[in-house]
N, C-alpha and C positions, 0 to 999 in steps of 0.2 A: 279576181279578174286577170285575164292573161297579160294585159298591159302592165298591171301592177307587179306581177311576178317577174315579168321579163326586165323592166327597168327599175324596179324597186321604187316606184312612185306612181301616183295617180295621173291619168291623162291631163286632168286640170293643172297640176303641179308642172307637168312637162310644157304645156302650153304657156304657162305663167312665166317659167324660166326662158322659153324661147322668146317670148315677147319682150324680155328684158335684154337679151343679147343678140337678136337677129340683125340689128343694124350696126353692130361693132364693126370697126374697120377690118378686123382680122379675117373677116368673112367676104371681103371685097377685094378685088385686084385689077390691075390695068392690063391684063392679058386678054388675048382674043378667045381664050378658053375660060369661060366663067366657072367659078368654083360650084361645087355641089351645093345644094340647098343647105342653108345653116340648120334646119330642122333635122335633116339627116345626119349632119355632122353632131349635132347634139345627141341624137339617139345612139349613133356609134359610140360616143364618149360614154354615156350613161350606161350602155350595156356592157362596155368594157369595165367600168368602175363597179358594175353590179356582179361581176364574175367573181368566183370564188378566189382566184388570185389574179395578180396583175403581170404574170409572166408572159414571155413570148408565146406560150402556148394559148393563153387567153386571147391574145392578139390574133392568133391564126383562127381560132374558133369564132371570134367576133367577125373577122374578116370573111370567113366562109358564110356566115349568116347574112351578111349585107353585100356579098359578092364583091368585096374589095381586097386588096393586098394587106399585108401585115403593117407595112410602113405607112400606108394610108390610114389605118387604125390609129397609129401614133400621132400622125399629122393631125387628124381630126381631133383627137383628144387633146393634144397641145393647144389648137385654136380655141377649143371651148374652154379650156382651163384659164386661158389668157383672158377671154371675154369675161368670164366668171370673176376672176380676181379684180377686174375693174370695177365690179359691183361692191367690193369690200366696204368702202365707207358708207354705202348706201344701206347695206343689210347687217353688217355687224356693228352693234353699238354697245358700250359699256352702260351697265345700269347707273342711275343717279344715285346719290347717297340715300334718298328715301326709297328707292326701289331695292337697294341692298338690304336696308333695314327690314323692309316688309318680307323679303325672301328669306332672310335669317330668322325672323319671327315665326314664319310659316313653317320652315324647316324644323326649327325646334319644337314647335306645336305638334307637328306630324310625328316626330320622333317619340315624344312623350305619350301621344295618343296610341301609338302602336305598341306601347310597353317596352320600348327599348332603352329607356333611360336616355341619357344624354350620349347617344352614339355608341352605346355599348356593343362591342365586338364589330365595329365598323372603324375603317381607316380613311374612307374617302367618298366621293361623290362622283358619279358620271351623268352629265346632263341632268343634274337635279334628282338622280335616281340613287337611293342608298343601295350599297352593293354589300351584302353580307359575306364575311370571310369566314369559311369553315375552319374549325380547330384542326390542327394537324393530328395525324395519327400517333406520332412519337413526340415526346417532349424534348 
């Protein structure tokens, strides 16, 4: 779907994130000119983060899509990231000892079940995904 492609997340995820940050103080001011809706600021931020690069060029492209200036793209991104960082303790949690043990056991079982031995030709994990390292052409 287009929303998923444009923002790299489902509409439901967007709405969930927005519900978590919409009342953050960063989206409110005492000015006579109210801020743009927090949902638009979130959309701008997510589009900027979804772009291939986070250079000034991507700011310009995102700004053109939303009808705002490059600096405004940066401002909205900064506000949204501040609001998201305040969710850190709520959403990022270290596993308990029992959870660590269960993850380790599952990972070892998966590795054996796929015939890899114990991490043969692997040097690490990304998000729980095994990443194969191809042999180099020259020794």
